[in-house]
N, C-alpha and C positions, 0 to 999 in steps of 0.2 A: 155577140156572135163569137163562136171558138176561134182561135188564132190559125191562121192558114201556115201548114208546115211546108217548108221548101223541100222537095224530093231530093235535091243535090246535097243539102245540109244534113239529111237523114242518112244518105249513103256514106257521107265522110265520117259521121259519128259511128256507124257500124264498122267502117275500116279502121277507126281509132280504137274501138273496143277490140277487135280482132288483134290488132298489133299488141295492145296491153296484155292480152291473154297469152300470145306467143312468147313475149319477153318474160312473163311470169313463169312459164313453162321451162324456158331455157334456163333461167336463174335458179329455178328450184332444183333442176338437174345437176347444174354446177355446184350449188350448195350441198346437195347430197353426196356428190363425189368428194368435195373437200371435207366433209365430216367424216366419211368413211376413212379417208386418209389420215386424219388426225387420230381417230380411234385406233387404227392399225399402228401408228407411230407409238402411242401411250401404252400399247400391250393390252388392251382390254380383250378378254376372251369372247366378249359377246359382240364385238364390233364386226363390221363387214370387211373381210379380207379382200384386198384388191389385187388382182392378178395383172401384171403388165404383160401386154402382148408384144410380139416382134415388131409390130408397126408402131408402137408408141416408143418415142425416144426417152432416155433417162432424163428425169426432171427433178429438180430440187422440191423436196417437200414443203419447205417453207413458201416456195413460189406459188403452190397451189392452195395455200391457206387463205382465208378470207382476211383481207387487210382492212383495217379500220381507217376512216377518213382522217387526214393529216392536213394540217394548214400548210399554205405555200411557204416554202423556205425552211420546213422543218425537217431536219435530218436526224438520223439516229441509226445505230447499228442493229445487228440481227437481235442482239439480246434486249434491246429497248422495244423492238417490234413484237418479240415474244411476250414481253411483259404486258402487252395490250390484249393478249388473246383471252385472258379470263375476265375481262371487264365487259360488261354488257354493251352491244353496239346501240348507238344513239346519234342519228343524224336526221333532223327534220327535213333537210333539203333533198333527201333521197328516199322516195316513196318505196322503192323496191327493198332497201334495207329495212324499212319499217315492217314491210310485210314478212320479210324473213325472220324478224325478231318475234312477230306474232306466230309465225309457223313453228318456232322451235318449241320443243316439249318443255324443256326447263331452261330458262335463261341462265346462263353462268353467273355465279354469285362472285363479287370481288373478294379477294383475299384480304384478311384483316391482319394488321401488323401484330406480332406476338408482344405480349407485355413482358417487361424485364422481370426476371424472377425476383421475389422479395429478398431483401438483404437479411442475411442470416446473422445471428450474433456471433461474435468472435469465438473461436474454438477455445474450449478449456481443456488444459492439458490433464489428461487422466493420469492417476497414479501408476498404473501399469505402464503407460506410454512415456512418462517423463524419464529423462535420462539425466543424471547427476553429471556435472562437469567433471573431467578428467584432469589429472595432475599435468598432463603433457601441455596444457594451456599456460602453464607457469614456466618461468625460466629455471633452467637447472643450475647447481652450483658449479662453479668453475674451479678446477685444482688450483688456478693462480690466486684464488681468494683465500686460500688457507695460509695463515701466517702464524703458526704456533710458536711461542718463544722457546729458545733452546734452554737446555738445562744449565748450561754454563751462565747465560744471561740470568737466569733465575736465582742461581747461587750468588752471583755478583750483586744483585739487588738485595738479597737477604742480608748479606755482610754490609752493604751501605746503609740499609735501613737500621740495622742494629747500632751502627755508629751515630746515625742522626738521632735516634732515640736516647742514646747515652748522652749526647751533647746537650739535650734538653732535660736531663735528670730523670729520665724514665727508665727505671731498671726493669729488665725482663728478658725473655728469650724468644726469639723467633723459631716456632715449632715446625711449620710446615708451609708450603705454598701450593695454591691450587690454581694453575693457569686456566684461563677461559678464552672465549673468542674476542673478547673486548678488554677485560681487565684481568688482573691476577690478584688473588687473595692471599694476603700473608697473615698467618696466625700468630700473634703475640700473646704469650702468657706472661702477664705482669708479675712483678714480685710482690710478696705481701706488703700490703699497706699503700699500694699504688691505686688511685681512684681512677675509675673508667671515664669519668667527666674530664679529668686533667688530660688524658690522652686524646679524648675526642676534641677538645679545645684546640689541640696542635695540628689539626688538619692541614691548615694553610701553610703552616711552617714546614710541615713534613713534605708537602707537594713542592714547595720552593726549594728545599734541600735536596729533593730527589729529582729536581729538574723535570718535574711532571706538570701537565696542565692542571690537574686537580687530583686530590686524594680524599677518599671518603673513609672515615673511621667510624665503627659501630660495634656493639657487642654482639657476639655470635649467641644466638638463643640456646640454652640449654648446655652450654660449655664454659669452662673457665678460661676463655680466651677472648681477645679483642681483634677483630678483623680489620685490616688496613688494605683498602683496595687502591691499586695503582694501575693507571691505563697502560696497555701494551704499546709497543712502538709502533706497530701496525695492526690495526684492528681488523677482525674477520668479519666478512659480510655474511649475513644470515638470511636464508631464502625461505619464502613460505612454502615452497615445493617440498623442501626436506621436512618441514614441520608436519604438513598434511600427509606425507608418506611414512611419518614414524608410527611405531606400534602404539605409542601412547595415545595417539589420535584414534587409530582405528579399533583399539580395543577399549576405548573409554566408554563407560556407561553413561555419560553426561547426557542430559536431554538437550542442553544448548551449548555444545562445546565451543570455547574460544581458544585460539592458539596466540598466546601472549608472547612467546619467544623462547630464548634459552637462558637458564641460570648461569652464574659464574663459572659453573664446572662444565657447561655445555649440555645440559640435560634439558630436554623439551618441557615447556610449562603448558599444560592443558587444564583450563579451569571450566567450571560449569556456570553458565549465567543463571541457570534456574535455581541454584543453590545460593548465590551472592545475596539477594536476588537482583540488585540493581547496581550500576557502575557509574562511578563519578571519575572523569579524566580531566586533568588540568596539565598545561604546560605552554610555554612561550611559542612564539613564531620560530619555525625551524627545528623545534625539538623532536619531531617525529610523531606528533600527536594525530594528525589527520591520515597518516599512513597507518598508524596503529588502529584507527577506527575502521579503515578499509580492509585491514587483515581480519578484523574480527567480523565484519560482515560476510567477508568471503568464507571464513570458517563455518558460518551457518549455512551459507549457500552451497557449500560442498558437502553438507551432511543432510539437510532437510529439504523435502519437497514443499511445494506451495501449499499443500493441504496439511502440512505439519507445522508450518511457521510462516506468518505474514509480517510484513514490515511497514512502519510508518517512519518516513525519514524527513527530519527538519533541517534545512540547510539555508539560513538566512545569507550566507555569503554567496550563494548560487554557483559555486564552483567545485566543491569537493564531492557532494553526493549526487549531483544532477547526472552523473554519467549512468546512474542505476535505473533512470527513467525507462519503463518498458518492460522490466523483468516481471515474470508472473507472481513473484512473491509480494509485491507492493499492494497495499489496500488502497492507496490513493497516490496521484502523482507526487513526486518529491516536493515538499511544501517549501516555498522560498519566501513567502510573504509572512512577517511576524504575526501579523493579526490572524492569518490562517492557522498558524502554528497554535495559537491560543485555542482556537475553535477545535482543532485536531486533538489536543491534549484534553479538552473538555469531553469529546467524543469518547476517548479512551477511559474516562472516570464513568461515563454512562455505561459504557461496555463491560466495564469491571462490575458495576452493580448489577447489571442485567445477568452476568455469569454467576454472580454470587446467589441470585435468586434461583437459578437454574440448579447449582450445587445443592442449595438447601432443599429444594424439592425432591432431588434424587437421594439425598441422605448421605453425600460424601463431603470430604473435606478439602479436596484439591482437584485440579484439572486432570491429573492422571487417573485419580479414582472415578471421575465423571466419565472420562472417555473409555475406560475399561467397563463401567457399568453399561453404557451405551452399546458398546461392542457385544457384550453378553446378552443384552436384551434383543439386539438385532439377529444374533445367532439363534436365539429360542423363538423369535418371531413375536415377542412381546410388544406392547404399546405402552409407552410412558406418557403421563399427562401431568400437568400442573394447574393450579387454580390462579386466575389472573384477575386483579381488580381492574374493571373497565370503567367504572364511573358510579353515579348516584342517581336514584330514582328522582324524578322531578317532582312528584307529587308527595312522597313520604320522606324523602331525603335519605333512604337507607342506601347502604353500599350495594353495588352490583357486582357479582363474581361471575366468571365464566370459566369453563373447562378447555384448556388449550393442549393440544398434542405436542410433544417434543420431538424435535427433529432428531433422528437417530444418527446424524453425521458427527463424528468427533469434532471437537473444538480445537483450532490450531493455536499454538502459542503466537503471542503478538509481541514483538520487540520495537520499542520507540527509540530511535536513534536521533539525538539533537546535537548538531556539530558544533554549534556556538550558542551558548547559554547567554553570555553578557549581552549580545544584542536583544535577545527576548526580554531580559530583565529591564533593559532601558525603555522598551516600548510598553510593555504590560507587566510590571514587576509583581504586582499582587495577584493577579490572575494566574500568571505562570507559576508562582510560588505555590498557591493553593493547590493548583492541580498536580503539580509535581509532588507535592506532600501527600496528597490522598493517594496518588498511584504508588508512591514509595511505601506507605504505612500498610496498604490493603491489597495491592494487586498480585502479590506473589501467588497465592492460592488459586487466583483466577488465571494464571498463565500469561499475565502481562507484565513485561520487564523493560526497564528503562536504562539506556545508555546516554549519558550527558557529558559532553566535552566542551571546555572553555579554555580560552588562551589568557584569560585575566583572572587567576584565582584570588580575588579580593574579597573582602568581607561582604560588600553589597552585592556580589554575584554569588558566591557560595555561603548563603546565609547559615545561620546556626540550625534553623528548621531542616534545611536541605541536607546539611552535613550530618545531622542526627539521624536522618533515615537512609543515608548511604554509607553503610558501614565498610564497603568494599571500594577502594580509591586507588587510583594510579596516578602518579606524579611524574611527569617528564621533566626536563631541565627548566627551573624557573630562575628568576632574576635575583631574588633576595631570600634571605632566611624567613622573613615574615611571611612570604608566600608559601614557602615550604611548611611553616607551621600552620598555615591556614588550610592546606588541603590535607597534611598528613599528621599535624599536631606536633611534630617535631622537625628540626632542621636536617639538612642532608640532601634535599633536591637540588639546592643550588651548586652542589659539586658533581652533578652528573654531567656526562659528556655530549649530549644531544644526539641527534640522528637515531632515535629509538632507544636510547638508554633511559630506563625508567625504574621507579621504586613502586613495588606492588604491595599494598597493604590488604591483607586478608580480613575477614570479618572479625577474628580475634584480636587484631591490633598488630599482629606480626608483620614486619616488613622485610622484603627480600628484593634483591636487585635482579632485574631481568633485561635482557637485551632483544628488543623487538625485531621480527623479521622485515625484510623489505620487499615491497611488491610495486612494479612500475605502472604507469598509467596504461601502457599497451597492454599489459597482462590483464588489467581490470576490464578493458574494452573488449578483449577477446572472450573473457567469461561471460560478459554482459550479452555479447552477441549470441553465444551458445544458449544462454537462459532465454532470450528473446525468441530464439527459433523453436524452443520448446512449447510455446504458447502465449497468448496474450493475457495481460493482467486482468483480473476481475475487480475493477475499481468499484468502491462504495462512495457515492456522491455525498451522503450525509456526514462523511468524515470531515470534510472541509466546508460543508453547507452553513451558511450564515444562519443563526437562530433568529426567528422572527421576534419583532419587538413586543415586549410584554411577556415573554417566556420566563423572565426572571421573577415575575410576580406571582404566577401561579404555576404549580408543579403537578396538578392534576391533568386528566385527560382531555379536558375541554368537552364534556359531553353536556348533559342537560343543563347543569348548574352553571357551566362556564361560558355558555354560548351568548348570553346577553347579560349585561350589567344589572338589569331589573330582576332577572331571574336569580342571580346571585344574591342580590340584596333581599329578596323575599326568603330565600333559603337561610340566610344569615338571622333575619327577624324571627323565623320559625324556630330556629335553634335556640335563640335566646329566650323566647317566650316558653318554649317547651321545657327546657332544662333549667330556667330560671337563673341562668348564669350570663353575666354580661362582662366580658372582658376581651380585649384584643387578641390575646394568646389562645384563650378558648375557641374563639371563632376560627383562628388560624389552624388550631388543630383538627376541628370538626369538619371543616370545608376544604382541608388540604391546600391552603392558599398561602401566599407570601404575607409577611408582616405589614408591608405597605398597603396592600389590598385590604387586609383585615382592618387595619387602622382607619382606612377611608370608609369603610362600611360602618364602623362604630361611629364616626363622626357624623355620618349621614343620619343614623339612628337618633343621635343626640339632637340634631337640627330638627328632626320630624317629631321630636317628643316621645320617642320609643323608650329611651333611657335617659337618665339624668347625667349631670356632670360628674366627673371623677372626683372623689374626695382625696384627702391627704394620702390615703392609704392605696389609692388607685382603684377603688371599688366604685361601681356605678349602681344606682337604684333603677329598677325596672318600673316604668311608669304606666304601662299598658297591661291590662289582664288578657288572659288567653282568649276569652270569648270575643272581647272587642277587637282583638288582633285578627281573628278569623274573619270577622265581618269587614275589617278595613282592608285586610290583604287577600 
């Protein structure tokens, strides 16, 4: 039978439904009003504009907004409450709120957090935006630093020197005196029959008799006089600023100008590193060698932009050149590890070989002609290409060549600066010597130049091979005549005064005395900060990247023939059977591999019966015919 319904229960149920409907209507009206207020506050043109009546009191807009359910004890400010307005309402315990969520046309979507922008590569300083450093960053000469000897003092020294020479039996006449910033040159015209070697041998006696620290005696080239150099009572300080402001520096046509200092007469000495083409510097501790290296580097930085000259600095002492870290001219951070220095020099050799290939394809003889040809092609809109050997065909063994389009950007000069050669020679003598020798012999036309400095000019550091490839040398004060002969080929450097006093030997063998300028650490740091503000350096990781093991055995690209040992062995067998020539050197030339690898392949052929043993002349008999080889391999 059907269940009997209680009339009182039915009446209560109807009242409940009526109350729910009335509550729904009231909530809908309030929600509509709150939505209208929100639209009016955000400025939507399509929203309903609410007009306040005089009967309605001023209310806070946020108080009329719908509030999200909060946990008990949860407090927050107005900004936190407004952060919730964009999140969809969700509260299972409140059915009215659930109905309101269903009634909304489009539920508000939560705001997504913005992703951080991708990191951009460091900005590269453009040639038009790059600003060369100004001379105001360097210290200006002070009038108190000028200490020119008086004419009375010079005349007195001439008379005293004439007396000293007569006491030692040297007949002659003092013709003239040339005062300079550090020393004064007295010209002696010897009498007939007086040997110059006799006067040169009296240098120590002349210095003692004249109460001087040292005296240097040398023949003046091109004249019938002997020069006697005596130090001044007060030496004059030479500043790099006056060297860079000189007309000789600004009007110089040198590609890589270096400010060496002033001559005995006070004239600036500006030389071109591109014409040297490499420079060897030696001197003991305290002789001014490191300061001279700094002045040479600053001479390049004051003249050339990063797109014109790049630098590789090797500083095993980790003190002298590390201040230049971060300047845009560097190809790699300053190298302080001797093993990394070997890798950097080998990279310079590979870069030299790559540049020579580019020069040969364009048909020019040096880097200046190459850059001029590129600029000409760029102006005309031409495309320059070259043929590149990319590997060998796996089946036929023939070489594969591809056409590569040349980059029309000019090649910059590369200057390799090594501050301490002795430490590198102790760690990796043969590798360093071989890399330096190759660079010194061939890198001039490719625009790569080397500056090497050492404080121990002994034979084991400055070997005959290195000295033969560095015709331009500078010697600061050394301890003995032997060291002077090692670096210059003659004595005299042991008589120098130190603190920038040097002997400069040009390529032709002529030696002149030069006094180098001084630059302080604070001045260098100012210039470095200026250069760092111009842009970040574009480092090349391959300059100091370690070579993978096995690269010394094979020099080809590692294509089809070099991927697996079995493939390389098959190629070697095919070459031997096809050409009927079985020798290690022949396989080495045909497969472009190292001697050790070719020898191991030949030993494997002998073990497998492809070739016989080598006879007394080194020749091997081929034991397998061509048809049998095709079936076997």
